[in-house]
N, C-alpha and C positions, 0 to 999 in steps of 0.2 A: 612764166605762166604757172609752172608747177609750184614755185615758191609762194606765189600769190594765193593759189587755191589752198595750199597748206596753212597759210596765215589766216584765211577766212575760217577754216575749220577750227583753228585754235581760238579765234574770237568767239565762235559759237559755243564751243565746249567750255570756255571759261566763264560764260554768262549763265548763271543758274536760271534766271528768268526766261531766257530764250529756250533753254533745254526743257523747262517746265511747259512752255507753250507748245514746243515741237512734239514732245512725247507724253507729257502728263495730260494735256487737254484731250487728245484723242482717246486715251485709255479711259479717262473719267466719263467722257461723253458716251462711249460704247457701253460702259457698265450702267450708266444712268438710263440710257434709252432702252437697253436690253432688259433691265429689271423693272423700271418704272412704267414703261408703256405696255400695259396689258389690259385685256378685257376680262380676265378671269376674276372670279369671286372667291375670296379666301377669308374665312373667319369673320364674316360680316355680323355685326351685333343685331340680334333679334330679341323680341319679347313675345311671350306666349300668354294669351288669355284663353284658358280652357274652361268654358262654362259647362262642360260635360264631365270631364275627368273620368272617362270610361276607358275600356280596354283599347278601342280603336283610336281614340284621340291621343292616348299615350303612345301607342305604337307609331302613329304618324309623326308625332313630335320627335320620337327617337330616330325615325328615319331621316327627318330634316336635319337633326343635329349630327347624325352619323355620316352625312354626306361630305362633311369637311368644309362646306360652303358657309355654314352659319355657326355662330357661337351664342349660346343663351345668356342674355344679360339679366333678364328679369322675368319672373312669373307674376302676371297681373291678376288682380282679384275682381276688377270691374272695368267697364268701358271708360269711366271717369279718369282712369289712370293713363289712358293711351296718350293723350296730348302731353301730359306731364313727363312721360318717359321719353318722348321725342325731344322735349326741351332740354333734357340732360345732355343730349348730344352724342351719346355712345350707342344709340339704337337706331337702326335704319329701317327696320321692318317689324311690324306686329302681326302675328298670326292669331286669328280669332276663330275658335271652334264654337259652333252653336250648341245650345243645350240639347241633351239626349242625342248626341252625335251618333253613337254606335247603334242605338235602337232604330233611329230613323234610317240609317244606312242599310240595315238589314230588313226592316219592316216595309219601308216605302221605296227602297231601291236607290235612294239618293240622299245625300247630306250636304251641308254647306260649310265652306271655309272662307273666311274673309281675310284678305291680305291688305294691310294698310301700310303704305310706304311713305317715307319722308322724301318728298319730291323736290326739296330745295336743291338737291343734286339729281336732276332728272335722269341722267345716264345710269347712275348707280341704282336709282329706284326702279327703273325699267329692267335692268339686269337681275336685280334681286327678285322681282315679281316673276320674271320668266323662269329663273332657276327654281324658285319655290313651287311655281305652278307645275313644272315638269316633274318634280319629285312627287307632288300630290297625285298627279295623273298616273304616274308609275305605280304608286301605292294602290290606287283605285283599280288599275289594270290587273295587278297581281291578285287582288281579292276577287275580281270579276271572273277570273279563269275557273274558279271552282263554284261559281254561282250562276244560276239561270233563273230569270233574265239577268243580264249584266248590271252591276252596281256602278253608280257614278257619284262623283263628288263635284258639286257646283262651286266654282271659284269666283268670288267677287273681289275685284281689285279696286282699291281707293288710293288716290294719290293726294297726300296731305300737303298743303302749302302751295302746290303747283299742279292742280288737277289736269291742266292741258299739256303738261310735260314740256313747257317752253324751254328750249335750250338757252335762251337769253338769260333766264334766271340763274343759270350756272356760269355763263361766260362773263356777264357784266361784273359781278363781284370780283372774279379773278382778274379781269381786265383792269378794273379800278386799282387793284392791289399792285399788279405788275407795272402799270404806268407810274403810279406814285413812287414805287420803290426805285425804278430805274431812273426816272427823271430827277428825283430828289438826290439820290446817291451819286449819280453821275455829275450833276451840276457842282456839288461840293467837292467831289473827289478830284475834279479838274482844277478847282480854284487854287488850292495850296500848291499843287504840282506846277501850276502856271507861274506862281510867285517864285518857285525854285528855278524854273527855266529862265525867267526874265532877270533873275538876280536881285529881286526886290525882297526876298525872304529875309536876307540879313538885316535890311532896314527895319523890318517888323521885329526881328529878334532883339535888336539893340534899342528899340523904342521903349518909352516908359510903360507901355501896355504889358500887363501880366499875361501869362500863358492862357489862363481861362478866358481872358477878355479877347484875345486873338481868336480863339476857337469859337467863342460865342458870337463875335463880330462877323465871322465867316458864315455862321449858321442862320442868324436872325433874318437877314434880307431874303434868304431863300425860303424861310418858313412862310412868309406872306405870299411869295410868288407860287410856291407849291400849293398853298391853300386855295389860291385863285384857280389853279389847275384842278384841284379836287372839286370845287364848286361847279366848274364847267363840266367835268366828267359826270358828276351826279345829276346835273340838270339835263344833260343829254340822255343819260340812262332813264330818267323819269319821263321825259317828254317824247323822245324818239323811240325808245325800246319798251316803253310802258312798264318799266321796272317798278314794282310796288314799294311803298314806304309805309310799313305797318307799325313801325316803332317811332321813337323820338328822333326828330331831325337834329335837335341840339346835341343829343347824345352821340349821334352818328358823326356830327361835325367835330365834337370833342375827341372822339376816338380817332378820327382822321388826322387831326392835328398831332396827336400822340404818335401815330404811325409815321407821319411826315418828319417829325423831329427825330424819331429813331433812325429813319432812312438817311437823314442829313448827317447825323453824328456818325453813322456807318461810313458815309462818303468821306467825311473828314478824316476818319481813321485810315481809310484806303489811301487818301492823298498824303498822309504823313509817312507812309511806308513806300511811296512811289517817288521816283526822282524826276519823271517826265510826265507830261499829259498823256502820252501814248500808253505808258505803263499803267497809269491810273484808269484809263479807258478800258484797257484789256482786262485788268483785275476786276473792274466793275462788271463787265460783261460776263467774265468767266465765273466770278464768285456769286453773282446775283441773278443773271438772266435765266440760265438753264435751271439752277436749283429752284428758283421762284416758280417757274412754269411746271417743272416735273415733280418737285417734292412738297409742294404746298397743298396738294389736294385740289388745285385749280381745275385740272382736267382728269387726272387719274387718281382714284381713291387710294389714300395712303395705306389703309388697312390691307390692301391687296399686294403690297410690296414686301420684299424680304425684311426680316427683323432689322438688319443693319441699316437699311434705308429708312425704315420707320423711325429708328432712333435718330438718324441724321436729320429727318424732317422736323424734329423737335427744336432744332436750332435755327430753323427758317422762320424769320419774323412774319413773312407773308402767310404762312399757314395759320397763325393765330389771328391775323387781321381778317382773313377770309371768313373764318368762323364768326367773328364779331359782326361783319357786314351782313352775313346771312341771318344771324340771330335778330338783328335789328330790322333789316329791310323786309325779310320774308316771313319771319315768325313774330315780329312785333314784341320782342322780349326786352327786359330791362337789364341793367348792369349786374343784378344779382345772379344772372345765369351765365355771365361771361367775365366775372371779375378776375378769375384766374388768368384768362388770356390777356386781359388788360394789365395785370400785374407783371406778367412775363414781358410784355412790350416795354413797360416802364423800366424793368430791370435791365433789359437789353440796351435801352437808351442810356441809362447810367453807366453801363459797362463800356460802351463805345466812347462815351464822352470822357470817362476817366482814362481809358487807353490812349485816346487822342492827346489829352493833356500831358500824359506821361511821355509820349513820343516827342512832344515839343520840348519837354524838360530835358530829355536825353540830348536833343540837338543843341539846346542852350548850354549844356554842360561841356 
């Protein structure tokens, strides 16, 4: 019995994949959950439209920026620029000061500030408006201490793109992304690993087919099946959850096909570095599921995470696809507003396709 237990320990310690699952996965999960799951607001992008530009409006702006919750992205000159700044994607809140803010505050005892939030992500929009409202009320209270009667600032909050703050507007794009990523990648990651286990891989390798033809042949059938999945998911989102479609349906479908192809090529790459279906499944779950949920901005805002995780999120394809879905479905924008995200997905597709072919070539050698 002692010798048998010793032998089992040796088997475990000699297998780097098993060691990675035993010790690497818990460490990564604790770090991801600890740093990514947070309701705090840090350096959220805001824009200021100061129609007054007087002493008090400037002081309140400074107080908002000094809080550490907000980072100034732009100073606007007119209300016509508000929707344009939201379309750029780096601003989540616009603070609007009414004309003659300071004089109305002192003379009439109250002044108005308008908060306009990008509610395509309702949780973030709500948090930003709550934090900004708290700072404004604190500023008003500090001034009211030395004035009688007390002075107040009226806060008007508007939620753009999702005035009712429906949570489904946030969860549906993320759910579409997660399902397409996991289903597409897992199906292809298992396919080549299955060939290895059954011993039919050698038949493929000695066949007249070239490497790129084998990889393409594995991907093409799943493109159609995954696209049908995408159509079903989008149909359910539109009919059951009343998810709006303000942009081009053809553009949305084209972007979905690009994302599906990217996920399939990623699955092929995972399968080329896996010897068994079980390994392929574990790698797919470990490398795709948690990062897709935690680091894509699906549930938790990326800008609230530490810098290291923000940089890591840039290599998550799901992050870019969620941006594209929201831009098309909620904001009704065209490709000119998310061509960078589309280019990133295309480059990722090319990268995983090339790496998969190279892995096959190594095996052939």
